[in-house]
C-alpha positions in Angstrom: 28.3 8.1 -6.0 26.2 5.0 -5.4 26.1 3.3 -2.0 25.2 -0.4 -2.1 25.7 -1.1 1.6 22.8 -2.2 3.7 22.0 0.0 6.7 21.0 -2.4 9.5 18.9 -1.5 12.5 18.4 -3.7 15.5 14.7 -4.1 16.4 15.4 -2.4 19.8 17.8 0.2 18.4 16.6 3.7 17.7 16.4 4.7 14.1 19.3 6.8 12.8 18.9 9.9 10.7 20.8 9.5 7.5 23.7 12.0 7.2 23.4 14.5 4.4 27.1 14.0 3.5 27.6 10.7 1.8 31.1 10.3 3.2 29.7 10.6 6.7 27.0 8.1 5.9 29.6 5.6 4.6 31.7 6.1 7.7 28.7 5.4 9.9 27.9 2.3 7.9 31.5 1.0 8.2 32.6 2.0 11.7 29.8 3.3 14.0 26.8 1.1 13.5 27.2 -2.1 15.6 27.9 -5.2 13.5 26.3 -8.7 13.7 22.9 -7.4 15.0 19.6 -9.0 14.1 18.4 -6.8 11.2 14.9 -5.4 11.6 15.1 -2.8 8.9 17.5 -2.8 5.9 17.8 0.4 4.0 19.4 0.6 0.5 20.5 4.2 -0.5 20.5 4.7 -4.2 21.5 8.4 -4.3 24.4 10.2 -2.7 22.5 12.9 -0.9 19.2 13.2 0.9 18.3 16.5 -0.5 16.4 14.9 -3.3 15.0 11.9 -1.5 11.5 12.9 -2.5 12.3 12.5 -6.2 14.7 9.6 -5.7 13.2 7.1 -3.3 15.1 4.4 -1.5 14.3 0.7 -1.2 13.9 -0.6 2.3 13.2 -4.1 3.8 11.4 -5.0 7.0 12.1 -8.3 8.6 8.9 -10.0 9.8 8.4 -13.3 11.6 7.6 -15.1 8.3 9.9 -13.3 5.9 10.6 -9.8 4.5 8.3 -6.9 3.5 9.8 -4.6 0.9 9.0 -0.9 0.6 10.1 2.4 -1.0 10.7 5.4 1.2 10.2 9.0 0.0 11.0 12.3 1.7 13.1 13.4 4.6 13.6 10.9 7.4 12.2 13.3 10.0 9.2 14.2 7.8 5.5 13.7 8.6 5.1 9.9 8.7 2.8 8.3 6.1 2.2 4.7 5.0 1.1 4.2 1.4 -0.7 0.9 0.7 -1.4 -0.3 -2.8 -4.3 -2.3 -4.4 -4.8 -6.0 -5.0 -2.1 -7.5 -7.3 -0.3 -4.1 -7.6 2.7 -3.0 -5.6 4.4 0.1 -4.2 5.0 1.3 -7.7 1.4 2.3 -8.0 2.3 5.6 -6.2 5.4 6.4 -8.3 3.8 9.2 -10.3 1.7 10.6 -7.4 4.1 10.9 -4.5 6.5 13.3 -6.3 3.5 15.7 -6.6 2.7 15.6 -2.9 4.2 17.9 -0.2 7.9 17.5 0.1 7.7 17.4 3.9 6.1 13.9 4.0 8.1 10.8 4.9 6.2 8.2 2.9 6.8 4.5 3.2 5.1 2.8 0.3 4.8 -0.9 1.1 4.7 -4.0 -1.0 2.1 -6.0 1.0 2.8 -9.7 1.6 2.9 -11.7 -1.6 3.1 -8.6 -3.8 6.0 -6.8 -5.5 9.4 -7.5 -3.9 8.0 -8.8 -0.6 8.2 -12.4 0.3 5.3 -14.8 -0.2 3.6 -16.4 2.8 4.8 -19.9 3.6 2.9 -22.9 2.1 -0.4 -23.7 3.8 -0.7 -20.2 5.2 -3.5 -18.4 3.4 -3.7 -14.7 2.9 -6.3 -13.0 5.1 -7.5 -9.4 4.8 -7.2 -8.9 8.5 -3.5 -9.6 8.4 -3.1 -5.9 7.5 -3.7 -5.0 11.2 -0.8 -7.0 12.4 1.4 -5.9 9.5 0.8 -2.2 10.0 1.4 -2.5 13.7 4.7 -4.3 13.1 5.9 -1.8 10.6 4.9 1.2 12.8 6.7 -0.4 15.7 9.9 -1.0 13.7 9.8 2.6 12.5 8.9 3.8 16.0 6.0 5.7 14.6 3.4 6.5 17.3 1.0 8.4 15.1 0.9 8.5 11.3 -1.2 9.0 8.2 -2.4 6.4 5.7 -2.9 6.7 2.0 -4.5 3.7 0.4 -5.6 2.7 -3.1 -8.3 0.0 -3.6 -7.4 -2.9 -1.3 -4.9 -0.6 0.4 -7.7 1.9 1.1 -9.9 -0.8 2.7 -6.9 -1.9 4.8 -6.3 1.7 5.9 -9.9 2.2 6.8 -10.0 -0.9 8.8 -6.8 0.0 10.7 -8.1 3.5 11.4 -11.2 2.1 13.0 -9.4 -0.5 15.1 -6.5 1.8 16.1 -8.1 5.3 15.9 -5.6 6.9 18.3 -2.7 6.1 15.9 -4.1 7.6 12.7 -4.3 11.4 12.2 -5.1 11.4 8.5 -6.7 8.9 6.2 -6.8 9.1 2.4 -8.8 6.5 0.5 -8.6 6.2 -3.3 -11.5 4.7 -5.2 -12.6 2.5 -2.3 -13.7 3.1 1.3 -14.0 -0.3 2.8 -13.6 -4.0 2.0 -16.2 -5.6 -0.2 -19.2 -6.5 2.0 -20.0 -10.1 2.6 -23.7 -11.0 2.6 -25.3 -13.8 4.6 -27.1 -15.2 1.6 -23.9 -15.7 -0.4 -21.0 -15.9 2.1 -21.1 -19.7 2.2 -20.8 -20.0 -1.6 -18.1 -17.4 -1.6 -16.0 -19.2 1.0 -16.5 -22.5 -0.8 -15.3 -21.1 -4.1 -12.3 -19.5 -2.4 -11.2 -22.8 -0.8 -11.4 -24.5 -4.2 -9.3 -21.8 -5.9 -6.7 -21.9 -3.1 -6.3 -25.6 -3.5 -6.0 -25.2 -7.3 -3.3 -22.5 -7.0 -1.4 -24.4 -4.3 -1.3 -27.5 -6.6 -0.1 -25.4 -9.5 2.7 -23.9 -7.3 3.8 -27.4 -6.1 3.8 -28.6 -9.8 6.4 -26.0 -10.7 7.0 -22.4 -11.8 4.7 -20.6 -14.2 5.2 -20.9 -17.9 7.2 -17.7 -18.9 5.7 -15.2 -21.4 7.0 -12.3 -23.4 7.2 -8.8 -22.1 4.4 -7.7 -24.5 2.2 -10.5 -23.3 2.8 -9.2 -19.7 1.6 -5.8 -20.8 -1.5 -7.2 -22.5 -2.3 -9.4 -19.4 -2.0 -6.4 -17.1 -4.1 -4.0 -19.2 -6.8 -6.6 -19.8 -6.8 -7.7 -16.2 -7.4 -4.1 -15.1 -10.2 -3.8 -17.6 -8.2 -1.0 -19.4 -7.5 0.9 -16.2 -3.8 0.6 -16.7 -1.9 1.9 -19.7 1.6 0.8 -21.0 3.5 3.4 -18.9 1.6 2.4 -15.8 2.4 -1.3 -16.4 6.1 -0.6 -16.9 6.2 1.3 -13.5 4.5 -1.6 -11.8 6.8 -4.1 -13.6 9.8 -2.7 -11.8 8.7 -4.5 -8.7 6.1 -6.9 -10.1 7.7 -8.6 -13.0 10.7 -11.0 -13.0 12.8 -12.1 -15.9 13.5 -15.8 -16.1 14.8 -18.3 -18.7 12.5 -18.1 -21.6 10.8 -14.8 -20.8 9.0 -13.2 -17.8 6.7 -14.1 -14.9 4.8 -12.0 -12.4 6.3 -11.9 -8.9 3.0 -12.0 -7.0 2.0 -15.1 -5.2 -0.4 -17.0 -7.4 -2.6 -17.8 -4.3 -3.6 -14.1 -4.3 -5.8 -14.8 -7.3 -8.2 -16.4 -4.9 -10.5 -14.1 -2.8 -9.3 -13.9 0.8 -10.9 -16.1 3.4 -12.4 -13.2 5.2 -15.8 -12.2 6.6 -16.5 -8.5 6.3 -20.2 -7.9 6.9 -21.6 -4.3 6.5 -22.7 -3.9 10.1 -19.2 -4.7 11.4 -17.5 -2.3 9.0 -20.0 0.5 9.9 -19.3 -0.1 13.6 -15.6 0.4 12.9 -16.2 3.4 10.7 -17.9 5.1 13.7 -14.7 4.7 15.7 -12.4 6.5 13.2 -11.2 9.8 14.6 -8.9 10.9 11.8 -9.3 13.6 9.2 -10.7 11.5 6.3 -10.6 12.1 2.5 -12.3 9.7 0.2 -11.7 10.2 -3.6 -13.9 8.1 -5.8 -12.9 7.6 -9.4 -16.0 8.1 -11.6 -15.2 5.3 -14.1 -13.8 3.0 -11.4 -15.5 -0.2 -10.4 -18.6 -0.1 -8.1 -18.3 -2.9 -5.6 -21.5 -1.8 -3.9 -24.4 0.5 -4.5 -24.0 4.3 -4.2 -26.4 4.3 -1.2 -24.3 1.8 0.7 -21.1 3.6 -0.1 -22.4 6.9 1.1 -23.9 5.2 4.2 -20.3 4.3 5.2 -19.2 7.9 4.5 -22.0 9.2 6.8 -21.0 6.8 9.6 -17.5 8.1 9.5 -18.8 11.5 10.7 -19.6 10.1 14.1 -16.1 10.7 15.5 -13.9 11.7 12.6 -12.5 15.2 12.8 -13.4 16.0 9.2 -14.9 13.9 6.4 -14.5 14.9 2.7 -15.9 13.0 -0.2 -14.6 14.0 -3.7 -15.4 12.4 -7.1 -12.9 12.9 -10.0 -13.0 11.7 -13.6 -11.0 8.6 -14.3 -10.7 4.8 -14.1 -9.5 2.7 -11.2 -5.8 3.6 -11.6 -6.2 7.3 -12.4 -3.8 8.2 -9.5 -1.1 6.4 -11.4 -2.0 7.2 -15.0 -3.2 10.9 -14.4 -1.9 11.8 -10.9 -2.5 15.5 -11.5 -6.2 14.9 -11.1 -5.9 13.9 -7.5 -2.5 15.3 -6.3 -3.6 18.8 -5.6 -6.7 17.6 -3.7 -4.6 15.3 -1.5 -2.0 18.0 -1.0 -4.5 20.6 0.1 -6.1 18.1 2.4 -2.9 17.1 4.0 -1.7 20.7 4.4 -5.0 22.1 5.8 -7.6 19.4 6.4 -9.7 21.4 8.8 -10.0 24.5 6.5 -12.7 23.0 4.3 -16.4 22.3 4.9 -17.3 19.0 6.6 -18.3 17.3 3.4 -17.3 18.3 -0.1 -18.5 16.8 -3.3 -16.8 17.5 -6.6 -17.8 16.0 -9.9 
């Protein structure tokens, strides 16, 4: 049985636990839930029961002030709350192979960040800014009525998670960062040139969007573009998982769903000193997994300096290195799943810092 009815929640209405019996759910949808309310959260069930929600996720939409944010939910509605945030130009599908290997007790909301996947693009003339993640996570947590939660982030999503955990430390109990620990550091000697280039690229992509849609390409070209764009980190299977939310079929072929303006670096200042100061405010249990063949955005010494600063207030800090490229969590999830699961189940049972090669 497939239910294609949207479950609507008013932004001031308490979340409803989905009934295990699909007939009861359908009755609630048709007769009990108030009609004509301003929808804050739309849930789209795709399976008849909730007993297998961890293996069969549901699509969900959050209404923001500027448009919608799409996400996938995994696990029981009353499970331990977790946000999963993807990397730059990826989408929530980046966790499709990893999440089924994690503890079944987790309630994971894997988000398509603004301009990615099935989420809306920002309006014209509104540029993407790395710090927007603070407002976005706060809004999402408020809509879900989550007072405290965990964060799992990959790449850009890891940097967003780290930033949020430093600004709102009382709200994050566990932080898992995959292949990145913070935003790329801006340096005084190059920040002017970087911002200048970003402005030029933004104007270029804006002009291209105004001029019309992208020229379609074949599915095979989309595969090639994705693999080469990731420097070989993605394989065909990983591309196809990401394409479920990131590729759109149009007349004449396919186009990527992501906002083309994302190709420009964000207009953001992230100096090392500021990020270290926020790292010292993190109080969560922290796990950082570095992928050995992943990109190095900064020197090893600078990276480990951030890890050391996390120990100021964090309950526990673990650093683990595993073999693999930037998307190993998607292409070979078994390499990280047990590490993450053990950490989530018993984060305080391990030594303060652990290094594995």
